[in-house]
N, C-alpha and C positions, 0 to 999 in steps of 0.2 A: 597808254603808258601809265605807270604808277608814279606820279610826281607830286610835287608840292603846288602845282598849278591849281588843283582843287584841294580838298582836304585828303591827305593820305596820312595814315598813322605814322608818326615820326619814327617809332621803333621799327616799323616795317621797312621804311626807306633806309635806315641805318644798319639793319641787321645783316651780318655777314653769313649767317646760317639759320634759316627758319625751318624748324622741324614741325611737320604735321603728323599728328597721331592718327592711327587707323580708325575708320568708322565701319559700320555694318553695311553701308550702301555703295561704297566706292566713290564717295565725294572727294576724298583726299587726293588721289592721283589726278583727278580732273582739276581740282583747285591748285595743286602744285604746278601743273602745266600752265594754267592761267597766270599764276604769279610769275613763273619763269618767263613767260612771254612779255611780262611787264617789267622785266629787269630785276626780279627778286630771286635770290638763291634759296629756293624752297624745295623740300623733298619729304616724302612720307617715310617715317622711321618706325622701327619696332620699339626702340628705346630712346627716350630723350636723355641727353647727357649734359654735363655742365659746360660743354663747348658751344652749345646752342644759345644764341642770344635772342632768338625768337621762337615762340611756341604757339601753334594753333592746335588746340585740344579739341579733336573732333569726335571723341568717344561718346559724347552726348547724343550723337546721331546713331541710335541703336534700334534694333528690332526687338530687343528684349522687353517683356512685360513683367518679368519676375522682379519683385521688390528687392531681393537680396542682390541681384545683378545690377539693378539700377542704382542702389546705394553704393555698390562697389565702384561705380563710375565716379561718384563724388570723391571717394577715397583715392582713386587713381589720379584725379585732377589735383588733389592736394599733394600727393606724393610727387607728381610731375612738377608742381610749383616749387616744392622744397628743393628739387634737383637744381633748378635755375635761380633760386632765390638769391644766393650770394651775388651772382653775376648781375641780376636785374637790380639789386639794391645798390651795388657799387657803380655800375656803368649804364644802367638803363637797358632797354631792349623792348621786347614785345611779348605779351601773354594774352591770348584770346581763347575764350571757351565758346563752343557752339553746342547748342542743345535744341531739342524739338519739343517745346511745351506749348505749341499753338501759335507762335509768332507774336504773342503778346504777353509772354511770361506767365501764362496761366490765367490771365484776366478775362479771356473770352471762352474759357472752358479748359479743362485740364487734359493734356496729353503728356504722359511720362512725367508726372509731377515729382517723382522721386529724384529726378536729375535737376531739380530746381536749385539745389545748393551750388551749382556751378556759378551762377551769377553772384551769389553771396561771397564766394571765394574771390571773384574778381573785384568786387567792391571793397573787400577787406584788403586785398593786395594793393589796391590803388593808394591806400594810406601808408602802406609799408614800403612801397617801391615808387616814390614820387618821381623818379627819373624815367620810369618805364611807361610805355604805352599799353593800356589795358582796355579790353572790351569783352563784354558778354553778349553773344548774339543768339537770339532765339529764332529759329526758322520754322515756319508753319509746316505741318506734316509733309513728310517726304512722299506720302501717297499722292499728293496733289501736284508734285513736280518731279522731274527726273533728276538723278544725281548731277548731270551736267548743268541743269538749270539752277540747282542749289549752289553748285560751285561758282557759277557765273554771278549769282546774287551775292555770295560771300566775297568774291574777288572785287566786285564793284563797291561793296561796303568798306572793305579794307583799304581800297585805293582811292575812293572818292566820297565815302560817307562822312558823317559829321564826327564831332569830337565826343559825343555822348559815350558813357561807359556801358549803358544797357540799351540795346537796339533790337527790336523785333522786325523780322522780315516776313511779310505775308506772301502767299502764293500769287495774289492778284497785284503785287508790286507795291502795296502800301508799306510804309516804314514807320514803326512805332518807336518812340523814345520814352523811357521811364525817367521820372524825376522824383527824387526823394524830398 
């Protein structure tokens, strides 16, 4: 279960509606089922709207290698954050980005470096939305794990991970925390 017995993101537990954006590998539907089984009202959506008090932005899990498309993911995350900004500022909630830049935010080699702006967005938003729960998660290459394994790792991080804003999840189970 996803409860406060371990660490669970407060915004995840309190959210009435958690929107998961689509990704290129099918992680979203699997993660939604995992969260639903843990008592969270989560669903994959085509469009995030202002009624959502939780967002898990999965577009950073992409097959694209084209710079323009990768940069567009950063813009999409920013636009998504703007949609829920008022709600998260006033009442709190949840905003999580997920990317695949090596599981260590590019420190062990670069994968899809152009999506690295996602964690910067989360760090900035953490100052602007002090009532909200925010996290940037970097998962090691999808080539090393199935979408179901990635969804399980994400579900575990959201429901039992620590309070760090930036967390890297490696395929071998290691968990990295970045500190500024």
